[in-house]
PyMOL Python script that loads the backbone (N, CA, C, O; Angstrom):
from pymol import cmd

cmd.read_pdbstr("""\
ATOM      1  N   MET A   1      12.787  24.355  55.813  1.00  0.00           N
ATOM      2  CA  MET A   1      13.813  25.095  55.092  1.00  0.00           C
ATOM      3  C   MET A   1      15.035  24.196  54.889  1.00  0.00           C
ATOM      4  O   MET A   1      15.486  23.533  55.823  1.00  0.00           O
ATOM      5  N   ALA A   2      15.551  24.179  53.698  1.00  0.00           N
ATOM      6  CA  ALA A   2      16.714  23.346  53.367  1.00  0.00           C
ATOM      7  C   ALA A   2      17.964  23.921  54.019  1.00  0.00           C
ATOM      8  O   ALA A   2      18.138  25.137  54.099  1.00  0.00           O
ATOM      9  N   ARG A   3      18.832  23.024  54.483  1.00  0.00           N
ATOM     10  CA  ARG A   3      20.060  23.512  55.103  1.00  0.00           C
ATOM     11  C   ARG A   3      21.038  23.958  54.036  1.00  0.00           C
ATOM     12  O   ARG A   3      21.004  23.480  52.902  1.00  0.00           O
ATOM     13  N   LYS A   4      21.905  24.875  54.409  1.00  0.00           N
ATOM     14  CA  LYS A   4      22.934  25.366  53.505  1.00  0.00           C
ATOM     15  C   LYS A   4      24.116  24.420  53.585  1.00  0.00           C
ATOM     16  O   LYS A   4      24.563  24.063  54.675  1.00  0.00           O
ATOM     17  N   ILE A   5      24.621  24.016  52.432  1.00  0.00           N
ATOM     18  CA  ILE A   5      25.743  23.091  52.400  1.00  0.00           C
ATOM     19  C   ILE A   5      26.942  23.722  51.702  1.00  0.00           C
ATOM     20  O   ILE A   5      26.820  24.659  50.912  1.00  0.00           O
ATOM     21  N   SER A   6      28.088  23.175  52.026  1.00  0.00           N
ATOM     22  CA  SER A   6      29.344  23.590  51.416  1.00  0.00           C
ATOM     23  C   SER A   6      29.911  22.379  50.675  1.00  0.00           C
ATOM     24  O   SER A   6      29.852  21.253  51.169  1.00  0.00           O
ATOM     25  N   VAL A   7      30.452  22.620  49.499  1.00  0.00           N
ATOM     26  CA  VAL A   7      30.984  21.531  48.678  1.00  0.00           C
ATOM     27  C   VAL A   7      32.422  21.865  48.290  1.00  0.00           C
ATOM     28  O   VAL A   7      32.718  22.977  47.852  1.00  0.00           O
ATOM     29  N   SER A   8      33.309  20.885  48.460  1.00  0.00           N
ATOM     30  CA  SER A   8      34.683  21.076  48.016  1.00  0.00           C
ATOM     31  C   SER A   8      35.136  19.852  47.222  1.00  0.00           C
ATOM     32  O   SER A   8      34.663  18.735  47.436  1.00  0.00           O
ATOM     33  N   VAL A   9      36.057  20.095  46.309  1.00  0.00           N
ATOM     34  CA  VAL A   9      36.607  19.029  45.477  1.00  0.00           C
ATOM     35  C   VAL A   9      38.120  19.017  45.677  1.00  0.00           C
ATOM     36  O   VAL A   9      38.776  20.047  45.524  1.00  0.00           O
ATOM     37  N   ASP A  10      38.666  17.865  46.016  1.00  0.00           N
ATOM     38  CA  ASP A  10      40.103  17.703  46.198  1.00  0.00           C
ATOM     39  C   ASP A  10      40.743  17.519  44.819  1.00  0.00           C
ATOM     40  O   ASP A  10      40.638  16.455  44.208  1.00  0.00           O
ATOM     41  N   HIS A  11      41.400  18.565  44.348  1.00  0.00           N
ATOM     42  CA  HIS A  11      41.984  18.524  43.011  1.00  0.00           C
ATOM     43  C   HIS A  11      43.236  17.648  42.936  1.00  0.00           C
ATOM     44  O   HIS A  11      43.722  17.356  41.844  1.00  0.00           O
ATOM     45  N   ASP A  12      43.756  17.231  44.082  1.00  0.00           N
ATOM     46  CA  ASP A  12      44.895  16.316  44.065  1.00  0.00           C
ATOM     47  C   ASP A  12      44.473  14.910  43.651  1.00  0.00           C
ATOM     48  O   ASP A  12      45.301  14.121  43.197  1.00  0.00           O
ATOM     49  N   ILE A  13      43.172  14.589  43.807  1.00  0.00           N
ATOM     50  CA  ILE A  13      42.717  13.248  43.435  1.00  0.00           C
ATOM     51  C   ILE A  13      41.633  13.232  42.356  1.00  0.00           C
ATOM     52  O   ILE A  13      41.350  12.172  41.796  1.00  0.00           O
ATOM     53  N   CYS A  14      41.024  14.369  42.051  1.00  0.00           N
ATOM     54  CA  CYS A  14      39.977  14.423  41.015  1.00  0.00           C
ATOM     55  C   CYS A  14      40.586  14.031  39.661  1.00  0.00           C
ATOM     56  O   CYS A  14      41.630  14.544  39.259  1.00  0.00           O
ATOM     57  N   VAL A  15      39.904  13.109  38.973  1.00  0.00           N
ATOM     58  CA  VAL A  15      40.390  12.642  37.669  1.00  0.00           C
ATOM     59  C   VAL A  15      39.579  13.214  36.503  1.00  0.00           C
ATOM     60  O   VAL A  15      39.812  12.852  35.350  1.00  0.00           O
ATOM     61  N   GLY A  16      38.638  14.096  36.795  1.00  0.00           N
ATOM     62  CA  GLY A  16      37.870  14.728  35.728  1.00  0.00           C
ATOM     63  C   GLY A  16      36.851  13.820  35.073  1.00  0.00           C
ATOM     64  O   GLY A  16      36.495  14.026  33.912  1.00  0.00           O
ATOM     65  N   ASN A  17      36.381  12.829  35.789  1.00  0.00           N
ATOM     66  CA  ASN A  17      35.381  11.895  35.278  1.00  0.00           C
ATOM     67  C   ASN A  17      34.081  12.610  34.905  1.00  0.00           C
ATOM     68  O   ASN A  17      33.383  12.185  33.985  1.00  0.00           O
ATOM     69  N   ALA A  18      33.755  13.688  35.611  1.00  0.00           N
ATOM     70  CA  ALA A  18      32.585  14.543  35.374  1.00  0.00           C
ATOM     71  C   ALA A  18      31.244  13.885  35.691  1.00  0.00           C
ATOM     72  O   ALA A  18      30.203  14.384  35.265  1.00  0.00           O
ATOM     73  N   MET A  19      31.251  12.787  36.421  1.00  0.00           N
ATOM     74  CA  MET A  19      29.995  12.167  36.841  1.00  0.00           C
ATOM     75  C   MET A  19      29.200  13.144  37.702  1.00  0.00           C
ATOM     76  O   MET A  19      27.973  13.191  37.616  1.00  0.00           O
ATOM     77  N   CYS A  20      29.891  13.921  38.528  1.00  0.00           N
ATOM     78  CA  CYS A  20      29.205  14.882  39.397  1.00  0.00           C
ATOM     79  C   CYS A  20      28.444  15.914  38.572  1.00  0.00           C
ATOM     80  O   CYS A  20      27.342  16.321  38.939  1.00  0.00           O
ATOM     81  N   ILE A  21      29.028  16.330  37.472  1.00  0.00           N
ATOM     82  CA  ILE A  21      28.395  17.328  36.609  1.00  0.00           C
ATOM     83  C   ILE A  21      27.184  16.734  35.895  1.00  0.00           C
ATOM     84  O   ILE A  21      26.203  17.431  35.638  1.00  0.00           O
ATOM     85  N   THR A  22      27.258  15.456  35.581  1.00  0.00           N
ATOM     86  CA  THR A  22      26.133  14.770  34.950  1.00  0.00           C
ATOM     87  C   THR A  22      24.944  14.687  35.902  1.00  0.00           C
ATOM     88  O   THR A  22      23.793  14.797  35.478  1.00  0.00           O
ATOM     89  N   ILE A  23      25.223  14.492  37.181  1.00  0.00           N
ATOM     90  CA  ILE A  23      24.156  14.318  38.175  1.00  0.00           C
ATOM     91  C   ILE A  23      23.654  15.654  38.715  1.00  0.00           C
ATOM     92  O   ILE A  23      22.447  15.893  38.750  1.00  0.00           O
ATOM     93  N   ALA A  24      24.559  16.514  39.131  1.00  0.00           N
ATOM     94  CA  ALA A  24      24.197  17.814  39.716  1.00  0.00           C
ATOM     95  C   ALA A  24      24.701  18.907  38.774  1.00  0.00           C
ATOM     96  O   ALA A  24      25.752  19.507  38.998  1.00  0.00           O
ATOM     97  N   THR A  25      23.940  19.145  37.735  1.00  0.00           N
ATOM     98  CA  THR A  25      24.382  19.987  36.616  1.00  0.00           C
ATOM     99  C   THR A  25      24.628  21.449  36.971  1.00  0.00           C
ATOM    100  O   THR A  25      25.389  22.132  36.285  1.00  0.00           O
ATOM    101  N   LYS A  26      23.999  21.932  38.025  1.00  0.00           N
ATOM    102  CA  LYS A  26      24.171  23.338  38.399  1.00  0.00           C
ATOM    103  C   LYS A  26      25.189  23.524  39.514  1.00  0.00           C
ATOM    104  O   LYS A  26      25.768  24.602  39.650  1.00  0.00           O
ATOM    105  N   ALA A  27      25.411  22.497  40.304  1.00  0.00           N
ATOM    106  CA  ALA A  27      26.294  22.615  41.464  1.00  0.00           C
ATOM    107  C   ALA A  27      27.771  22.476  41.103  1.00  0.00           C
ATOM    108  O   ALA A  27      28.633  22.966  41.832  1.00  0.00           O
ATOM    109  N   PHE A  28      28.071  21.812  39.985  1.00  0.00           N
ATOM    110  CA  PHE A  28      29.458  21.560  39.596  1.00  0.00           C
ATOM    111  C   PHE A  28      29.710  22.020  38.161  1.00  0.00           C
ATOM    112  O   PHE A  28      28.798  22.063  37.335  1.00  0.00           O
ATOM    113  N   ASP A  29      30.961  22.362  37.889  1.00  0.00           N
ATOM    114  CA  ASP A  29      31.424  22.568  36.524  1.00  0.00           C
ATOM    115  C   ASP A  29      32.892  22.164  36.473  1.00  0.00           C
ATOM    116  O   ASP A  29      33.455  21.741  37.483  1.00  0.00           O
ATOM    117  N   LEU A  30      33.512  22.292  35.306  1.00  0.00           N
ATOM    118  CA  LEU A  30      34.912  21.909  35.146  1.00  0.00           C
ATOM    119  C   LEU A  30      35.795  23.151  35.129  1.00  0.00           C
ATOM    120  O   LEU A  30      35.427  24.175  34.554  1.00  0.00           O
ATOM    121  N   ASN A  31      36.960  23.055  35.762  1.00  0.00           N
ATOM    122  CA  ASN A  31      37.912  24.156  35.724  1.00  0.00           C
ATOM    123  C   ASN A  31      38.783  24.039  34.468  1.00  0.00           C
ATOM    124  O   ASN A  31      38.535  23.185  33.617  1.00  0.00           O
ATOM    125  N   ALA A  32      39.781  24.878  34.356  1.00  0.00           N
ATOM    126  CA  ALA A  32      40.640  24.903  33.162  1.00  0.00           C
ATOM    127  C   ALA A  32      41.434  23.606  32.998  1.00  0.00           C
ATOM    128  O   ALA A  32      41.839  23.264  31.887  1.00  0.00           O
ATOM    129  N   GLU A  33      41.656  22.885  34.098  1.00  0.00           N
ATOM    130  CA  GLU A  33      42.385  21.617  34.035  1.00  0.00           C
ATOM    131  C   GLU A  33      41.444  20.432  33.825  1.00  0.00           C
ATOM    132  O   GLU A  33      41.860  19.277  33.924  1.00  0.00           O
ATOM    133  N   ARG A  34      40.184  20.719  33.536  1.00  0.00           N
ATOM    134  CA  ARG A  34      39.140  19.717  33.320  1.00  0.00           C
ATOM    135  C   ARG A  34      38.879  18.869  34.564  1.00  0.00           C
ATOM    136  O   ARG A  34      38.584  17.677  34.476  1.00  0.00           O
ATOM    137  N   GLN A  35      38.996  19.511  35.713  1.00  0.00           N
ATOM    138  CA  GLN A  35      38.646  18.875  36.978  1.00  0.00           C
ATOM    139  C   GLN A  35      37.370  19.528  37.496  1.00  0.00           C
ATOM    140  O   GLN A  35      37.101  20.700  37.229  1.00  0.00           O
ATOM    141  N   ALA A  36      36.595  18.754  38.234  1.00  0.00           N
ATOM    142  CA  ALA A  36      35.352  19.288  38.785  1.00  0.00           C
ATOM    143  C   ALA A  36      35.649  20.359  39.822  1.00  0.00           C
ATOM    144  O   ALA A  36      36.677  20.336  40.500  1.00  0.00           O
ATOM    145  N   GLN A  37      34.723  21.291  39.923  1.00  0.00           N
ATOM    146  CA  GLN A  37      34.789  22.296  40.969  1.00  0.00           C
ATOM    147  C   GLN A  37      33.372  22.675  41.362  1.00  0.00           C
ATOM    148  O   GLN A  37      32.431  22.528  40.584  1.00  0.00           O
ATOM    149  N   SER A  38      33.244  23.161  42.576  1.00  0.00           N
ATOM    150  CA  SER A  38      31.937  23.600  43.050  1.00  0.00           C
ATOM    151  C   SER A  38      31.591  24.910  42.357  1.00  0.00           C
ATOM    152  O   SER A  38      32.327  25.890  42.467  1.00  0.00           O
ATOM    153  N   ALA A  39      30.482  24.925  41.652  1.00  0.00           N
ATOM    154  CA  ALA A  39      30.074  26.124  40.933  1.00  0.00           C
ATOM    155  C   ALA A  39      28.992  26.882  41.689  1.00  0.00           C
ATOM    156  O   ALA A  39      29.064  28.101  41.840  1.00  0.00           O
ATOM    157  N   ASN A  40      27.979  26.143  42.165  1.00  0.00           N
ATOM    158  CA  ASN A  40      26.842  26.770  42.824  1.00  0.00           C
ATOM    159  C   ASN A  40      26.175  25.737  43.733  1.00  0.00           C
ATOM    160  O   ASN A  40      25.247  25.053  43.300  1.00  0.00           O
ATOM    161  N   PRO A  41      26.628  25.611  44.984  1.00  0.00           N
ATOM    162  CA  PRO A  41      26.056  24.590  45.854  1.00  0.00           C
ATOM    163  C   PRO A  41      24.570  24.779  46.134  1.00  0.00           C
ATOM    164  O   PRO A  41      23.907  23.857  46.609  1.00  0.00           O
ATOM    165  N   ASP A  42      24.046  25.962  45.846  1.00  0.00           N
ATOM    166  CA  ASP A  42      22.611  26.198  46.004  1.00  0.00           C
ATOM    167  C   ASP A  42      21.839  25.886  44.725  1.00  0.00           C
ATOM    168  O   ASP A  42      20.612  25.975  44.700  1.00  0.00           O
ATOM    169  N   GLY A  43      22.558  25.519  43.664  1.00  0.00           N
ATOM    170  CA  GLY A  43      21.932  25.314  42.365  1.00  0.00           C
ATOM    171  C   GLY A  43      21.165  24.021  42.218  1.00  0.00           C
ATOM    172  O   GLY A  43      20.240  23.934  41.410  1.00  0.00           O
ATOM    173  N   ASP A  44      21.536  23.014  42.988  1.00  0.00           N
ATOM    174  CA  ASP A  44      20.855  21.717  42.953  1.00  0.00           C
ATOM    175  C   ASP A  44      20.442  21.351  44.373  1.00  0.00           C
ATOM    176  O   ASP A  44      20.898  21.961  45.339  1.00  0.00           O
ATOM    177  N   THR A  45      19.586  20.363  44.488  1.00  0.00           N
ATOM    178  CA  THR A  45      19.137  19.924  45.809  1.00  0.00           C
ATOM    179  C   THR A  45      20.271  19.222  46.543  1.00  0.00           C
ATOM    180  O   THR A  45      21.221  18.729  45.934  1.00  0.00           O
ATOM    181  N   GLU A  46      20.150  19.190  47.854  1.00  0.00           N
ATOM    182  CA  GLU A  46      21.125  18.471  48.673  1.00  0.00           C
ATOM    183  C   GLU A  46      21.199  17.010  48.250  1.00  0.00           C
ATOM    184  O   GLU A  46      22.282  16.425  48.207  1.00  0.00           O
ATOM    185  N   GLU A  47      20.063  16.429  47.941  1.00  0.00           N
ATOM    186  CA  GLU A  47      20.030  15.028  47.532  1.00  0.00           C
ATOM    187  C   GLU A  47      20.839  14.792  46.270  1.00  0.00           C
ATOM    188  O   GLU A  47      21.583  13.814  46.187  1.00  0.00           O
ATOM    189  N   LEU A  48      20.706  15.679  45.279  1.00  0.00           N
ATOM    190  CA  LEU A  48      21.474  15.523  44.037  1.00  0.00           C
ATOM    191  C   LEU A  48      22.966  15.714  44.274  1.00  0.00           C
ATOM    192  O   LEU A  48      23.786  14.995  43.702  1.00  0.00           O
ATOM    193  N   ILE A  49      23.316  16.675  45.111  1.00  0.00           N
ATOM    194  CA  ILE A  49      24.726  16.924  45.395  1.00  0.00           C
ATOM    195  C   ILE A  49      25.340  15.731  46.129  1.00  0.00           C
ATOM    196  O   ILE A  49      26.460  15.321  45.824  1.00  0.00           O
ATOM    197  N   LEU A  50      24.615  15.182  47.082  1.00  0.00           N
ATOM    198  CA  LEU A  50      25.112  13.993  47.784  1.00  0.00           C
ATOM    199  C   LEU A  50      25.224  12.802  46.838  1.00  0.00           C
ATOM    200  O   LEU A  50      26.174  12.025  46.930  1.00  0.00           O
ATOM    201  N   GLU A  51      24.261  12.654  45.930  1.00  0.00           N
ATOM    202  CA  GLU A  51      24.334  11.576  44.940  1.00  0.00           C
ATOM    203  C   GLU A  51      25.564  11.750  44.054  1.00  0.00           C
ATOM    204  O   GLU A  51      26.257  10.780  43.745  1.00  0.00           O
ATOM    205  N   ALA A  52      25.831  12.996  43.646  1.00  0.00           N
ATOM    206  CA  ALA A  52      27.014  13.273  42.829  1.00  0.00           C
ATOM    207  C   ALA A  52      28.291  12.908  43.585  1.00  0.00           C
ATOM    208  O   ALA A  52      29.197  12.293  43.023  1.00  0.00           O
ATOM    209  N   ALA A  53      28.359  13.289  44.853  1.00  0.00           N
ATOM    210  CA  ALA A  53      29.538  12.976  45.670  1.00  0.00           C
ATOM    211  C   ALA A  53      29.707  11.465  45.827  1.00  0.00           C
ATOM    212  O   ALA A  53      30.820  10.946  45.735  1.00  0.00           O
ATOM    213  N   GLU A  54      28.614  10.776  46.059  1.00  0.00           N
ATOM    214  CA  GLU A  54      28.660   9.323  46.235  1.00  0.00           C
ATOM    215  C   GLU A  54      29.088   8.602  44.970  1.00  0.00           C
ATOM    216  O   GLU A  54      29.635   7.501  45.043  1.00  0.00           O
ATOM    217  N   ASN A  55      28.849   9.198  43.817  1.00  0.00           N
ATOM    218  CA  ASN A  55      29.191   8.566  42.540  1.00  0.00           C
ATOM    219  C   ASN A  55      30.553   8.979  41.999  1.00  0.00           C
ATOM    220  O   ASN A  55      30.946   8.543  40.917  1.00  0.00           O
ATOM    221  N   CYS A  56      31.270   9.807  42.733  1.00  0.00           N
ATOM    222  CA  CYS A  56      32.626  10.175  42.314  1.00  0.00           C
ATOM    223  C   CYS A  56      33.506   8.928  42.424  1.00  0.00           C
ATOM    224  O   CYS A  56      33.592   8.337  43.501  1.00  0.00           O
ATOM    225  N   PRO A  57      34.157   8.516  41.342  1.00  0.00           N
ATOM    226  CA  PRO A  57      34.920   7.263  41.369  1.00  0.00           C
ATOM    227  C   PRO A  57      36.159   7.309  42.258  1.00  0.00           C
ATOM    228  O   PRO A  57      36.704   6.260  42.600  1.00  0.00           O
ATOM    229  N   VAL A  58      36.614   8.497  42.637  1.00  0.00           N
ATOM    230  CA  VAL A  58      37.802   8.606  43.482  1.00  0.00           C
ATOM    231  C   VAL A  58      37.514   9.307  44.816  1.00  0.00           C
ATOM    232  O   VAL A  58      38.443   9.645  45.549  1.00  0.00           O
ATOM    233  N   ALA A  59      36.243   9.524  45.131  1.00  0.00           N
ATOM    234  CA  ALA A  59      35.819  10.166  46.387  1.00  0.00           C
ATOM    235  C   ALA A  59      36.509  11.511  46.615  1.00  0.00           C
ATOM    236  O   ALA A  59      37.019  11.785  47.701  1.00  0.00           O
ATOM    237  N   ALA A  60      36.515  12.336  45.582  1.00  0.00           N
ATOM    238  CA  ALA A  60      37.170  13.637  45.664  1.00  0.00           C
ATOM    239  C   ALA A  60      36.269  14.741  46.221  1.00  0.00           C
ATOM    240  O   ALA A  60      36.744  15.847  46.479  1.00  0.00           O
ATOM    241  N   ILE A  61      34.987  14.459  46.409  1.00  0.00           N
ATOM    242  CA  ILE A  61      34.025  15.486  46.811  1.00  0.00           C
ATOM    243  C   ILE A  61      33.683  15.353  48.289  1.00  0.00           C
ATOM    244  O   ILE A  61      33.351  14.269  48.769  1.00  0.00           O
ATOM    245  N   THR A  62      33.768  16.471  49.003  1.00  0.00           N
ATOM    246  CA  THR A  62      33.370  16.537  50.401  1.00  0.00           C
ATOM    247  C   THR A  62      32.187  17.493  50.510  1.00  0.00           C
ATOM    248  O   THR A  62      32.212  18.598  49.968  1.00  0.00           O
ATOM    249  N   VAL A  63      31.157  17.052  51.215  1.00  0.00           N
ATOM    250  CA  VAL A  63      29.959  17.863  51.421  1.00  0.00           C
ATOM    251  C   VAL A  63      29.800  18.073  52.925  1.00  0.00           C
ATOM    252  O   VAL A  63      29.813  17.115  53.698  1.00  0.00           O
ATOM    253  N   THR A  64      29.652  19.327  53.331  1.00  0.00           N
ATOM    254  CA  THR A  64      29.474  19.644  54.739  1.00  0.00           C
ATOM    255  C   THR A  64      28.293  20.587  54.936  1.00  0.00           C
ATOM    256  O   THR A  64      27.906  21.320  54.026  1.00  0.00           O
ATOM    257  N   ASP A  65      27.726  20.552  56.145  1.00  0.00           N
ATOM    258  CA  ASP A  65      26.691  21.505  56.532  1.00  0.00           C
ATOM    259  C   ASP A  65      27.408  22.830  56.777  1.00  0.00           C
ATOM    260  O   ASP A  65      28.284  22.906  57.638  1.00  0.00           O
ATOM    261  N   ALA A  66      27.048  23.872  56.032  1.00  0.00           N
ATOM    262  CA  ALA A  66      27.750  25.152  56.114  1.00  0.00           C
ATOM    263  C   ALA A  66      27.584  25.827  57.469  1.00  0.00           C
ATOM    264  O   ALA A  66      28.456  26.592  57.882  1.00  0.00           O
ATOM    265  N   ASP A  67      26.496  25.562  58.161  1.00  0.00           N
ATOM    266  CA  ASP A  67      26.263  26.211  59.454  1.00  0.00           C
ATOM    267  C   ASP A  67      26.931  25.483  60.616  1.00  0.00           C
ATOM    268  O   ASP A  67      27.479  26.122  61.514  1.00  0.00           O
ATOM    269  N   THR A  68      26.891  24.170  60.606  1.00  0.00           N
ATOM    270  CA  THR A  68      27.416  23.410  61.749  1.00  0.00           C
ATOM    271  C   THR A  68      28.810  22.837  61.513  1.00  0.00           C
ATOM    272  O   THR A  68      29.511  22.499  62.467  1.00  0.00           O
ATOM    273  N   GLY A  69      29.214  22.726  60.257  1.00  0.00           N
ATOM    274  CA  GLY A  69      30.492  22.102  59.934  1.00  0.00           C
ATOM    275  C   GLY A  69      30.433  20.585  59.908  1.00  0.00           C
ATOM    276  O   GLY A  69      31.444  19.924  59.670  1.00  0.00           O
ATOM    277  N   GLU A  70      29.241  20.027  60.153  1.00  0.00           N
ATOM    278  CA  GLU A  70      29.079  18.566  60.128  1.00  0.00           C
ATOM    279  C   GLU A  70      29.373  18.041  58.724  1.00  0.00           C
ATOM    280  O   GLU A  70      28.825  18.541  57.742  1.00  0.00           O
ATOM    281  N   GLN A  71      30.233  17.041  58.633  1.00  0.00           N
ATOM    282  CA  GLN A  71      30.545  16.441  57.344  1.00  0.00           C
ATOM    283  C   GLN A  71      29.439  15.480  56.962  1.00  0.00           C
ATOM    284  O   GLN A  71      29.159  14.524  57.685  1.00  0.00           O
ATOM    285  N   LEU A  72      28.807  15.735  55.822  1.00  0.00           N
ATOM    286  CA  LEU A  72      27.701  14.917  55.344  1.00  0.00           C
ATOM    287  C   LEU A  72      28.173  13.810  54.418  1.00  0.00           C
ATOM    288  O   LEU A  72      27.551  12.750  54.346  1.00  0.00           O
ATOM    289  N   PHE A  73      29.269  14.050  53.709  1.00  0.00           N
ATOM    290  CA  PHE A  73      29.872  13.031  52.851  1.00  0.00           C
ATOM    291  C   PHE A  73      31.322  13.381  52.664  1.00  0.00           C
ATOM    292  O   PHE A  73      31.601  14.571  52.522  1.00  0.00           O
ATOM    293  N   PRO A  74      32.253  12.499  52.650  1.00  0.00           N
ATOM    294  CA  PRO A  74      32.112  11.080  52.904  1.00  0.00           C
ATOM    295  C   PRO A  74      31.942  10.791  54.370  1.00  0.00           C
ATOM    296  O   PRO A  74      31.808   9.631  54.759  1.00  0.00           O
TER     297      PRO A  74
END
""", "prot")
cmd.dss("prot")
cmd.show_as("cartoon", "prot")
cmd.util.cbc("prot")
cmd.orient("prot")
């Protein structure tokens, strides 16, 4: 069974590059300020979400295990 993850985006540093949306198309979308936001962390696989976080040019995405609180990225 896949673990449940939590995804957050730091809007103080997000530049709206949208690479995360290109990689994990269901987990992220853009808000009214054209910054990424977590839309549906269950929408894509953990691997895709981690890949999206790793490809954020400003490291604005944090991924954690929702049950344990363990930070998976960064």
